N, C-alpha and C positions, 0 to 999 in steps of 0.2 A: 603531513601540518600536526604539531602539537600544542595543544592550548592548555594554560595551566590557571589557577586563582588559589594560593593558599590562605585560608581565613579559618582560623580555629572554632572547630564544633565537635563531631563527633567520630567513633571509630564503633563498630559492630561485636559482638561476642557471637560466634555461630554455634546454636540449637540446630544440629542439625535432626536429633532424635526425635525433635514434638516439630520437627518440617518451619519452626519460623525463628525471627532472630530477634533477641531483643539487644536494646541500645545502652551503651554505657558511656559515660562522657570521659572525653581522650582529650590530649592535647594536639592532635591531628583531624585533618578533616577525614572524611571518605573518601579513598583514593579508587578512581575508577579508569578502569582503559579499556577505551571504543575501538575494535579490530575492523576498517570497513575493505570490504573486497569491492575495493572501485578509489574513487577519489570524490571529494567533494565537490560540489559545483554542478552536481546536476540537476538544482532546481526540484529536486522530485525525493525519490524515496530515501536516498541518503541524505540528502540536507534536512530533510522532517528528522529525522532520526537525531541528528547534530542538535536541530533548534532545541530536541528536548532535554538533550544533556544540558545546551547552553543556559536553559532557564533553571536546571537546576544548579547550577553554577552558582547564580543569581541569587534563587532563592533560597538554597539549602546551602550556601556554601564547601560544595565538596568540589574533589580536584580532579579534573577531567582530562586525560591523555589522549588524543586520538590517531590513530595509526592508521594513513594508506596504502593498501598493498598494491591497490593500480589495479586494472582491467585484464591483465594479463592470467587466466585461469591455473596456471603451474606455479603461480607465487602467492596462491591463497593457504592452503595447506601448511607450508613451512612456515609463512608470515603469521598463522595464527598460535602454530605451535610453539614459534618464538616467543609468543609474548606470553601466551600461558604459563610457559617455565618461567619467564620474569617474575616471576614470583613475590621478591621484594619490593616491587613498586605497583601491585593494585590488591584491594580488597574486592573489589567486584571488578568482574571482566566481561564486556559487551560484547556480540556479536550478532549476525542477522542474514537470511534469505537462504534459499531452501538449498544452495550450493554448498553452505558452511556447516549443513546440520550435521553430517557422516562425521568431519573434521574435527566439533567440538565434542558432541558425543562419546568419541571414542578417548577422548584424554579427560576429561573430566576426573575420573575414578584417582588421575594422581595427582590431584589437588583437591585434596576432602577439605581442606582447610578455607578454603576460597570458594567465594558464590559467582556465579555463569547467570546471565541472562542472555537468553537466547530469542530473537522477535522476527515473527514471520514463518515460523513451523514451528513443530512440537516436537521435543525430544522424543525417539523412541525408548521412552522409559521401560515400557515390556518387553524390550527383545535384549536377552542379556550378552547376545554376539555383539552388540555396538557399544550398549550401555551397561557397560562391565558391572558395576554397582548401583545399577539402576537410575540414574543420572540425579539423585537424589540432591545435589547441592545445585541443580540446575533448575532455573524457573523459565518458562516459555511463555511466549505471545504469542498468539494467532489471531488472525484479522476475518473477517466474514467478507473477504472481495466479492464474492456473489452475490452478497446483497447490495454493497454500496456500488457494483457495477449493473445490479438487475436497475437501480434508479437511474444509473446515466444511459443503459437500452431505451428505458420507458421514455425520457427524454430527448436523445437523439432521435429515437421515431416518431415523438410527436412533433418535435421541430422539422424535422422533415418534411411536413405534410402543412407546414406554414408556407405556401410557394409564394406569399404575397410578398416575403422577404428576399431582400437581394442577395442572390447566392444560393439561394434553397430552389433546388430545380422539381420536376416534377415525377421523377423517381424515386421511389420510396425505397432506396439504398444509402447504405452507411457503411463504415467501414470498422476495421479494428487491429489495430498494428501491436503484435504483441515481440518483446522482446527475444525472447526461448518457446521453444514448443514445449512448456513443461509443467507438473501441475496446479503450481500456484498462478502462474499467467494465464490456461486454461479455464481455473476457476473465474476469473474476470470476465472472460470471453463468455462462458456458456450463460452467466448471470445477465451480460448484457445481450446476449442473445434472446434469452427469455423475455426480457425487460421490451425488448422491442416489439416482438413478438405478441404481448398483451396487448400493444398499442396498434398495431397494423400487421394483421397475418399474412398480407403481402410482404412483410419487409425482407429484406434481402441482405445479409450484413458480411462483407466480406471481408475475409481473415487473412494475413500473411503475415510470417515470421522474420524479423530482420537477423536474427542470431547473433546479435550485442548488444550490447547497451550503451555503447559508448560511440556512436558512427551513424552523426545527424546526417549526413548525406547519403546514408545507406536509408534512413528513417524519412527524408525527403525525396527519393525516388520511389519508395514504395507509395508514397502517399499521395505523389501525384498520378502515378497509377491507378489507384483507385479512384480518384478523383474526376479522371477520365474515362473510367468505367462508369461514371454515374453518382456516385457519393457524394453526397453537399457535407457529412460530416464523418471524421474519422476521429475514434478514442485510440490516444495511445497510450500505449501500455510497455515503455521500453524504454524507458528513462532517460536517458542522455540523447540515446538513438531517437526519440521520441520529439528534441527540439528541432529536427529535421522535418515533421509533421508540421509543426507550427509555420513554418517556412513556408512549406509548401502551401497551407491553406491561405495565406497571407499573398501569394503570387496569383493565387486562383482564384481568389475572391469569396473563398468558402471557408468551412468551420471546422472547428476539431476543439478534442475535449482532451483537458488535462488528466494527470494521476498522480496520486499520490500527497502531494500538495496543492494549495489554491495556486495555481500555476500564473494564470491571469495577473492576479496581484503581486506576485512577487516581479512581474515584468514591466510591470502597466506605467511606471515612469521611465524604464529607459527604454522601452519601445510600445506606447502605446497601440500604435497600426496592430503589431502581431497581437498583443493580449486583446483586442478589438473580435480577434477571429478565437478566440479562446471562450467557449458560451459558458462553461463550466468545468468543474474538474473533479472525479471521484476521487473525495478524500479518503488515504489510508492514513488515517494520526497516528504514525508511530511517535510523532512528537510527544503527543498526550499519553501513548501507553507507557513510554519509558519514563518518562515524568511522574506518573503514576508508579510506576514500578518502585524506583527511587524514594519515591514518598513512603510506600507500604514498608520498605526496607529500614528506613528510618525509624518508622513506627513501631518495628517490631513485628510487624504485621504481613510479611511477604512469605505466602506458601510456595514454599522452594519445593522443588520435587513433583511439582504438577503443571501444568498449562491453564493458562486462562485466553476463551475466545471470545474475542470483541467487535461484536455487531454493530448495526445501527442500534440499537436501544442502549449500547455501552457506550456510544460517541465515538467507537473503534474507526467508521467508515460510513461515509455520506458526500453528498454532495457538497461543492462550495457554492452557496448563495449571495454572491459578492455584487457590486456596482452592476457590473456586466451582465449578469446572470439577470438582473431585474431590472434592465436597460431593454435587453432584447429579447426577454422571453415575455411572449403574450400572456396576459394571464390565466385565461384556460390552461395552458400549458401550465403555469406555476400552480393551479389549483389541482389540476390531475398528478402532479408528481407529490403534493402533499397528501393528496388523498392516498395514492399508493404506498408512500413509505406509512401512514395510521393503518392500514391494511395490511403490511407486512409485518408490523409491529403486533398488531392484535391477533396476527397467526391467520388471515383471512387468504394470504398468499404465502405457499409456500414455493421456496427457491431452489433450484439444481443445483448442481454442486459438481465439480469436478473429480471430488477425492470422494474415498470410502468404498463401502459395498455399492453406495447408490449414485456410483459416477457417472456424468452422461458427456462424451462425446462431442467436441467441438463441430458445431457444421451441420447438426441434426434436422434443423428446417425447423418452422414453425409449426408443422402438422405432428410433431412429436413431441411439443412442449405439453406440461399437464393442463388442465382444465382448471378453469375459474370462474368464479362469479362474478368476479370484479368487470365494473363496465365501463372500460377506458374511454370506449366512442361516446358516452352521454357527454364525456367535458369538452367532445371537441366537434360536438356536431353542426354546431354555430358557424 
């Protein structure tokens, strides 16, 4: 799919030596190519990125070309390489997701007069075997998905205790479905597990990976099995595959949590029954981050050659506080989530991660979680 809007605006003069870009008025708009390793229509991660670009088209008058390479990984590297080589048709090229990282990193030195945005992972700037010239023309965006998913785990475990709500059972069991067993997805899951344990040390989190981002039938099959095992809420971290979780929740009269976008609001008009089963979503605000990056770029303030990490404090991640959340969530649970978010922002709660030297594996159990003085039980004691 290709979207275009041509409006007279600006083009950028690259100044790689100082790591920022100056803007000079020109007769043509800024040209952006967005390469998707998948397709639009996932109502989640990919669509969120496109929303940020669409907003930039409307507000900044840029020209966006979106290239969908499909869900077959065999096409991703060649598709990205072809678009990067098409230098006559872009000023900025954008791609994202961990799977595309090395494909971009190994080629950007070939196009030193172009600028690249990469989201959902950081360029290996200090690894010359991949970033030949240090990837100095790439701006990376990462997200603290472990922080947002920590809130989701707090919420899911707290809601799992609300046994007077139809669809919530007596078992402290919740689930998480990942698209693939990769670090970024595990970062979601370990945060989710820690959040659940903060609320209830007896929490059990069922975890399974679908091995796909575009197989709703597989997602539904896994979710149904989790509901059969006693889970009353399943967190989907699987893109289009996760749509099957919502179908399963609707059939079982159980609940789900969405990911990356406010997935309940997206389908509220077309499928209100299914939307009512999505109590909230863990927002990874790719749309805001790309809009922000383009705004900085046009202002000549983009710190290329570096990575920005966006967490709760930056609006990079968080929960969707929509009408469904307000209607279905008891006030003590809402108060708990707000207090936990404040404690994270103040530094009173540290959240584990699946990345780096301090990486924590999935499935460690509540006994292995870091201690904290935060008293979640006091919010739910009544």
